BALUMKOL-615420 format. One record per residue (C-alpha): x, y, z; residue in three letters. Coordinates in steps of 0.2 Angstrom, whole numbers, padded with zeros to 4 digits, always signed. Layout:
<nodes>
XYZALA/...
</nodes>
This chain:
<nodes>
+1091+0830+0832MET/+1096+0821+0816LYS/+1082+0814+0805LYS/+1082+0796+0800ARG/+1077+0791+0782PHE/+1074+0774+0774VAL/+1077+0774+0755LEU/+1067+0762+0744SER/+1070+0760+0725GLY/+1078+0749+0712TYR/+1095+0750+0721PHE/+1109+0738+0721GLY/+1106+0732+0703PHE/+1120+0742+0696LYS/+1107+0751+0685ASN/+1115+0767+0680PHE/+1098+0778+0681GLY/+1092+0772+0697ASP/+1110+0771+0705GLU/+1112+0790+0699ALA/+1095+0795+0707ILE/+1101+0786+0723LEU/+1117+0797+0722SER/+1107+0813+0720VAL/+1096+0808+0735LEU/+1110+0803+0747VAL/+1120+0819+0743ASN/+1105+0830+0747LYS/+1101+0820+0763LEU/+1119+0819+0769GLN/+1122+0838+0767ALA/+1109+0839+0781ASP/+1119+0826+0791ARG/+1104+0815+0790SER/+1104+0796+0795ARG/+1101+0785+0780ILE/+1096+0767+0778THR/+1095+0760+0760ILE/+1085+0745+0755ILE/+1097+0736+0742SER/+1098+0720+0732SER/+1117+0720+0735ASP/+1120+0729+0752PRO/+1139+0727+0751GLU/+1139+0735+0734TYR/+1129+0750+0740THR/+1139+0752+0756LYS/+1155+0753+0745SER/+1148+0768+0737LEU/+1143+0779+0752TYR/+1150+0782+0769LYS/+1140+0782+0785HIS/+1125+0774+0778ILE/+1116+0758+0784ARG/+1110+0745+0771CYS/+1097+0730+0773VAL/+1093+0718+0759LYS/+1078+0719+0748THR/+1068+0705+0755PHE/+1075+0705+0773ASP/+1058+0711+0779PHE/+1062+0709+0798GLN/+1077+0721+0796ASN/+1067+0732+0784ILE/+1052+0734+0797ILE/+1065+0737+0811ALA/+1073+0751+0800SER/+1057+0759+0796VAL/+1051+0758+0814TYR/+1066+0768+0819LYS/+1065+0781+0805SER/+1056+0798+0803ASP/+1053+0796+0783PHE/+1052+0782+0770LEU/+1057+0789+0753ILE/+1051+0778+0738SER/+1059+0783+0721GLY/+1063+0789+0709GLY/+1061+0780+0692GLY/+1046+0770+0687SER/+1044+0759+0703LEU/+1024+0759+0703LEU/+1020+0751+0687GLN/+1015+0733+0683ASP/+1022+0732+0665VAL/+1039+0724+0671THR/+1029+0713+0684SER/+1014+0714+0696LEU/+1026+0707+0709LYS/+1038+0722+0707SER/+1023+0734+0710LEU/+1017+0724+0725LEU/+1034+0724+0733TYR/+1036+0743+0732TYR/+1018+0745+0738LEU/+1021+0733+0752ILE/+1036+0744+0758ILE/+1025+0759+0757ILE/+1011+0750+0768PHE/+1023+0745+0781ILE/+1029+0763+0783ALA/+1011+0770+0783LEU/+1006+0756+0795PHE/+1020+0761+0807LEU/+1014+0780+0805ARG/+1030+0786+0796LYS/+1029+0800+0784LYS/+1030+0793+0766VAL/+1038+0803+0752ILE/+1036+0798+0734ILE/+1050+0805+0725PHE/+1050+0810+0707ALA/+1042+0794+0701GLN/+1035+0790+0684GLY/+1018+0781+0689ILE/+1011+0769+0678GLY/+1007+0760+0667PRO/+0997+0750+0680ILE/+0985+0738+0670ASN/+0979+0727+0684SER/+0963+0733+0693ALA/+0971+0727+0710ALA/+0987+0737+0706GLY/+0977+0752+0702GLN/+0966+0751+0718PHE/+0981+0748+0730LEU/+0992+0762+0723THR/+0977+0774+0724LYS/+0974+0769+0742ILE/+0992+0770+0747LEU/+0997+0786+0738LEU/+0982+0796+0745LYS/+0990+0793+0763ASN/+1008+0798+0758CYS/+1014+0814+0766TYR/+1022+0821+0749TYR/+1021+0815+0732VAL/+1031+0821+0717SER/+1031+0815+0699VAL/+1043+0817+0684ARG/+1031+0818+0669ASP/+1014+0825+0665LYS/+1006+0809+0661LYS/+1009+0803+0680SER/+1003+0820+0686SER/+0987+0818+0676GLU/+0984+0800+0682LEU/+0986+0805+0700LEU/+0975+0821+0698HIS/+0961+0810+0691ASN/+0963+0800+0707TRP/+0961+0814+0718GLY/+0980+0815+0724ILE/+0990+0831+0723ASN/+1008+0829+0717ALA/+1021+0841+0712ASP/+1027+0839+0694LEU/+1046+0839+0693LEU/+1058+0836+0681CYS/+1069+0820+0683ASP/+1082+0821+0697PRO/+1096+0818+0685ILE/+1094+0835+0678PHE/+1102+0842+0694SER/+1118+0833+0690VAL/+1132+0846+0686LYS/+1142+0841+0670ILE/+1159+0851+0667PRO/+1161+0856+0649GLU/+1173+0844+0640THR/+1181+0843+0623GLU/+1172+0831+0612LYS/+1181+0816+0604ASN/+1178+0809+0586LYS/+1167+0796+0595THR/+1149+0788+0593LEU/+1143+0782+0609ALA/+1129+0768+0608ILE/+1119+0762+0623GLN/+1109+0746+0621LEU/+1098+0735+0632ARG/+1088+0720+0629ASN/+1069+0722+0629CYS/+1055+0712+0622LYS/+1056+0720+0604ASN/+1075+0718+0603MET/+1080+0706+0589ASN/+1093+0703+0577ASN/+1085+0711+0562ASP/+1085+0728+0572PHE/+1103+0725+0577LEU/+1107+0722+0559ASP/+1099+0737+0552ARG/+1107+0748+0566LEU/+1124+0741+0563ALA/+1122+0745+0544ASP/+1117+0762+0548CYS/+1131+0765+0560VAL/+1144+0759+0547CYS/+1137+0770+0533ARG/+1136+0785+0543ASN/+1151+0785+0555PHE/+1164+0774+0546PRO/+1179+0784+0553ASP/+1172+0786+0570TYR/+1177+0776+0586LYS/+1162+0766+0591ILE/+1160+0765+0610GLU/+1146+0753+0616ILE/+1139+0754+0633TYR/+1132+0740+0644SER/+1124+0749+0659PHE/+1117+0733+0667GLN/+1126+0718+0662ASP/+1113+0706+0666SER/+1101+0715+0653ILE/+1113+0724+0641ASP/+1129+0715+0639TYR/+1124+0701+0627GLU/+1115+0713+0616ILE/+1131+0725+0616CYS/+1142+0710+0611LYS/+1130+0704+0597THR/+1130+0722+0590PHE/+1149+0724+0590GLU/+1150+0707+0581GLN/+1138+0714+0568ASN/+1148+0730+0565ILE/+1164+0720+0563LYS/+1156+0708+0551MET/+1151+0724+0540LEU/+1168+0733+0542ASN/+1181+0724+0552SER/+1193+0740+0552GLU/+1180+0750+0562MET/+1187+0753+0580GLN/+1175+0747+0593THR/+1175+0745+0612VAL/+1162+0739+0625ILE/+1162+0747+0641TYR/+1154+0738+0656ASN/+1156+0738+0675ASN/+1159+0757+0674LEU/+1155+0768+0689THR/+1142+0781+0687ASN/+1155+0795+0687SER/+1165+0785+0674GLU/+1149+0783+0663ILE/+1146+0802+0664VAL/+1164+0806+0660GLU/+1164+0795+0645HIS/+1148+0799+0638LEU/+1150+0818+0640SER/+1166+0817+0628LYS/+1157+0809+0614ALA/+1151+0819+0598GLN/+1136+0808+0595TYR/+1125+0797+0606LEU/+1112+0783+0601ILE/+1104+0778+0617SER/+1090+0767+0623MET/+1090+0771+0641ARG/+1081+0786+0647PHE/+1095+0792+0659HIS/+1108+0790+0646ALA/+1098+0802+0635ILE/+1097+0815+0649ILE/+1117+0814+0652ILE/+1118+0816+0633GLY/+1107+0831+0634LEU/+1116+0839+0648LEU/+1133+0836+0640SER/+1128+0844+0624GLY/+1130+0827+0614VAL/+1120+0826+0598LYS/+1108+0812+0603THR/+1097+0799+0594LEU/+1085+0790+0604ALA/+1079+0772+0602ILE/+1061+0771+0607ASN/+1058+0755+0617TYR/+1047+0763+0630ASP/+1035+0778+0631ILE/+1046+0788+0642LYS/+1060+0787+0629VAL/+1048+0794+0616GLU/+1042+0807+0628LYS/+1059+0815+0632ILE/+1063+0814+0613ALA/+1048+0824+0609LYS/+1050+0836+0622GLU/+1068+0841+0617PHE/+1065+0838+0599GLU/+1078+0826+0596ILE/+1076+0812+0583PRO/+1070+0795+0588PHE/+1069+0778+0579ILE/+1056+0765+0582ASN/+1063+0747+0583MET/+1050+0739+0572LYS/+1050+0754+0559GLY/+1061+0762+0546GLU/+1075+0773+0551PHE/+1070+0786+0538GLY/+1081+0802+0538ASP/+1084+0801+0558ASN/+1103+0798+0556PHE/+1103+0814+0545SER/+1093+0823+0558LEU/+1105+0817+0572LEU/+1120+0824+0562LYS/+1112+0840+0559ASN/+1105+0844+0576GLN/+1104+0862+0582ASP/+1113+0860+0599LEU/+1110+0878+0603ASP/+1092+0876+0602LYS/+1093+0860+0613ILE/+1104+0867+0626ASN/+1093+0882+0629LYS/+1079+0870+0633LYS/+1090+0859+0644VAL/+1097+0875+0653SER/+1080+0881+0657ALA/+1076+0865+0667ILE/+1080+0865+0685ASN/+1075+0852+0698PHE/+1065+0860+0711ASP/+1069+0854+0728TRP/+1057+0866+0738SER/+1042+0854+0740GLY/+1054+0840+0746PHE/+1063+0852+0757GLU/+1047+0858+0766ASN/+1041+0840+0768ALA/+1057+0835+0777VAL/+1059+0850+0789LYS/
</nodes>
């Protein structure tokens, strides 16, 4: 008999990382001919990406409850769903979905998540109670693993699911790819300094600027392009937006250099053998930069010699580290048997 799964995550917002994780999950489950329902903010968009799946809207709790009731498993993940830095409401939403599944006595799987930071006492209490009752828990970083261990919760420590994406080798173009997003520390001073460094270090390169989620990224990308043109009107620039996941991977993998804020863009750069410089706007970015020994710049600090480090990266050393990482499906596979 086919198993039924409901997938809960930051889906339908056209965010590259979360949509890529969803793709990995759907492909895995469809290989076993499972029946899938996805909770999405944009059901029509999500349906357009996958055949033979059902979608329900994010706050359509009547249909969410009905879908979970008919299911065997709820999968919550991946990414950083269980944190209250973005907002306490976001954390409570994902906890409510988990609670519904547990109340209906369904098996709940926490899939390769980054847990925290959870600053509110109520958020910590509710997350701890609910996760203790989940059927299988996996996390994507040591800090999350340590947090759950301190809470008395067993969790498998995995790499991010995007490391399971297979990227064919491609010839590199004379291109610098830059992926930017808005955040609380983003300001014109940082964009000015970054544009100045790009113009001085890559004057004869094509500059490709990527908006992964237009509601957050696009205006920043436009401002940055304008800053470059003010410094050097002859530089070739282009802004890419509304690309599919496969198009993003195809474009980024052909770049010679990548400067990126978003965590999953950095992973694609690492997988593609692109020399990468991270912009540290979030602790997860700093952690992955340190893990793979790639340079990173802080938004409020000086850039120092990081552009020189970018150009002189030892790709062989980085590629050896990347090739040693494999996403371990065994715990997940045992859980869904």
